[in-house]
N, C-alpha and C positions, 0 to 999 in steps of 0.2 A: 504494500500500500504506500503510494508516494503522495505526500501532501506538500503544497507550497503555502507557507505561512508568511504574511507580511510583518508579523511581530511574534515574540515568544507566546506560545499557545499551550495551556494545560490540556492534557488529554487523559481520559480513562479508557482503557482497552480491555475487551473481553475476547482474548485470542488464545488463551491457554486451554488445553484439553481438559475436560471435566475430571474432577477428582475420582469419580466412579470408574474411570478408565486408567487411573494412575498405575495399577499393577500390570497393565498391558503395554506400557511405554517401554520399548526397547531402547529408544534414544529420546531423551526428554525434549520438550518443545521450548527451547530457550528463545526469548524475544531478543532480536538484534535490531539496533537502530543505526542509521547513518545520516548525520554524524552521531557518534556515541553520546548518550545522555544518561544520567542516573535514572534508574527505574525501581519503584517499590511495588510490592504486591500485597493484596489483601483479599479476604473472602467477603463477598457482598451478602445481603440479607437472604438470598436464595441459595447460598453455598457455592456460588461460582467464583473461580479464581480470576481476579482482575489485576490490572497493572496501571500504575500512575506514573506520569512523566510530564515534562514540559518540552514541547517541540521548539527548537530555535527558529528564528526567522530564516526564510529561504526554503530550499528543497529539503524535505525530511522523509526518509524512507524507513518503513517498519517491515520486518520480515520475521517469519518463524518457520521452523521445519522440525518434523518429528517422524519417528518410525514406530508404528503401533501394531502390536500383535492382535490379530483378529481370528476368530474361529472359522470364518467363512460361512457360517450358518446364516440363513435368512432371518428376518424379524420373526419373533415368536408369535404364533397364532393360537389363541386359547378360546375357542367358540363357546365354551361352557362358563366363562367368567361372568359373574353375576353383578348386577347393579345394586348397590346398597342404598337403603333409605337414608335420607339426609341425617336423621337423628342418630344413625349408627356410623356415620363417617368419622374418621379421625380428625381431630381439630386441625392438624397440619394441612389437610386438604381443603378446608372450608374457604380459604381465600381464593381458590381456583373455581369456586362456584359463582363468584361475583363478577360484575362487569368491570372492564378495564379500558385503558386508553384506546386500544384498537378493536375491542370486542364488546359491542354494545348489546348487552343482553336485553335491555329494556326495549330496544327497537325490534329485536328478532324473536322475542318470546312467543308471540301469537303464531308466527310463521312456523316456529319449531314444533309447537304442540299440534298445530293443524296438520303438518306434514308427517310427523313421526309419533305423535301421541297415541295412536291406535295400533302401532306396530309392536314388534318384539322389544324387550328390554335388554340390558346387559350388553355383551359383545355385539350381538346382532344389531342393536340400536346404534351403537357407535359406527359400525360398518355401514349401516344404512345412511348415516350422515355423511360418511366418507364417499360413498357411491354417488350421493346427490351432489356434493360439492365438486367431486371429480368431473362430473358431466356438466355442471352448471357454469363453471368458470373456464373460459378459453385461455390457455397459457400462451404467454409471449413476453419476451424481455422488453419489447417495445411498449408493453402495457405497464411496466414497473412505475410505481409512484409511491414514495416513502410515506405519504400522508394517508393513503387509502385505508379505510377501516373495513371491518367485516360487513357492516351494513352497506357501505358503498360497493364492496366487492359483490355482494348479493344483487344489488340493483344494476351494476354495470356489467356483470357477467364476464369479467376479464381480469387478468392479473398474473402474478408470479407465485412462487411456492409459499411465500409468507402470507399471501392473500388467501390461498387455499387453507392454510393452517388457521388463520384468524377466523374465517367463517366457520370452519368445523369446530373450533374451540368454543365460539360463541353459541352455536347451536347445541353443543353438548351441555354447556353450563345452563342453558335455558331448560334442558331436560333433566336437570339435577344430577348431572354427571361431572365431577371435577375434571378439568382439562387444563393443561399447561403447555406453553410454547417451548419449543426446542430449536436450537440452531447448532449446526456442526458441519462436518464434512460428509459427503455422500458421493463417492465415485460412481462410475457407470459399470462397475464390475458385475458380470452376470447378465447384462442386458445386451441386446444385439446392436452392433454399429449400424449406421454412423452415429457418433456421439457428439452432442452439442458442446458449447463452450462451458467450461467448468466454472462453478460459482459455489458460494456457501449455500447450504440447504436449510430449509425450514420445515419442520414437521411438528407433531404434538404427541402428548401422552395423556391418556384417560385413566382415571382411577376406577378399577373394577375389582370385585373380590377384596383382596387384601393387599393389592400392589398396583403400581403404575404400569401401563402397557403402551407400547409404541404403535402409533397410527400415522399414516402418511396419505392425506387426501390428494396430494398432487400426483404421486405415482400410483397410489391405490393398489399396490402389490408388495408383498414382502421383499425387501432388498437386503443385500449383504454389504458388509464393510461400512456400516453407519458409525461415525465417530462423533460423539457428543462434545460440544464445547460448553454450552450454557443453557439453563432453563429459567423460565420466569412466567409472569402472567401473560405477557405478549411480547412483541418485538421490542417494545420500549425498554423492557427490563434487560434485554440481552444484546443491546447495540454493540456491534464489534468495536466501534470507536465513537466515543462521545468527546467532542471538541468544544473548548470554551474560548472561542475567539474566531475571527475571520480566517478562512483557509479555503483552498481549492484541492480537491482530490484529483490528481493528475493521472495516476495509474493504479490499477487494481488487478491482481492476478491470483488465482486459486488453483491448486492442483491436488489431486488425490490419486496417486498411482499405485498399482499393485506390484509389490515386490515378491517374487516367487521365493518359497522356502529355500534355504541354503542346502 
């Protein structure tokens, strides 16, 4: 990520691989800056590893690289996972029932219950939400807009992976299913070429039974090699870079390559 800053600019970065994958790191993901600057780390309210620094005036480049051990197994599918009544949900999940910056539950509640209220519950209900969102939104990088909310994605019918996730999250929350936003790496391993331009990916997790489960309304099929960076209520909580001053993002490059076993 290459920024041009007209003056020294404080930044908060969420670029470190999530602590839940720490044991899989064969080579840690050290943050490198050019020019070098002091970097401090902390855990945010959601448990994500974040970095703080001050970018100097001029061109400032941030990069990170890691080698992650992965089983190669696709996302787990548990069709028997049940939806818990709200009164039985753990307190830690309750914040993920509420509306947030990009997920307007108040705007989508009637739509959610009209469309999904008479169908199955549990895993099948979340999958029904994913099926709907997958077909309702037309994907295209030309549709990307950082201010688009779930309500706007529903009405516009277009967007990128974060819009799929936000709409699915909002609908799940309306249906009393805790749902949280995830960002990370997702290569094209296991999918047929040609492959598009690599980018960070957005998906979500829904709380069913006694645990969180991965869902991906954009791809809507189990994928392999998913590497989590951060979780939060929506994309606002897991911004890859939050800058506190004027700047221009000049370059942005993401890669997730398969390294065959030695």
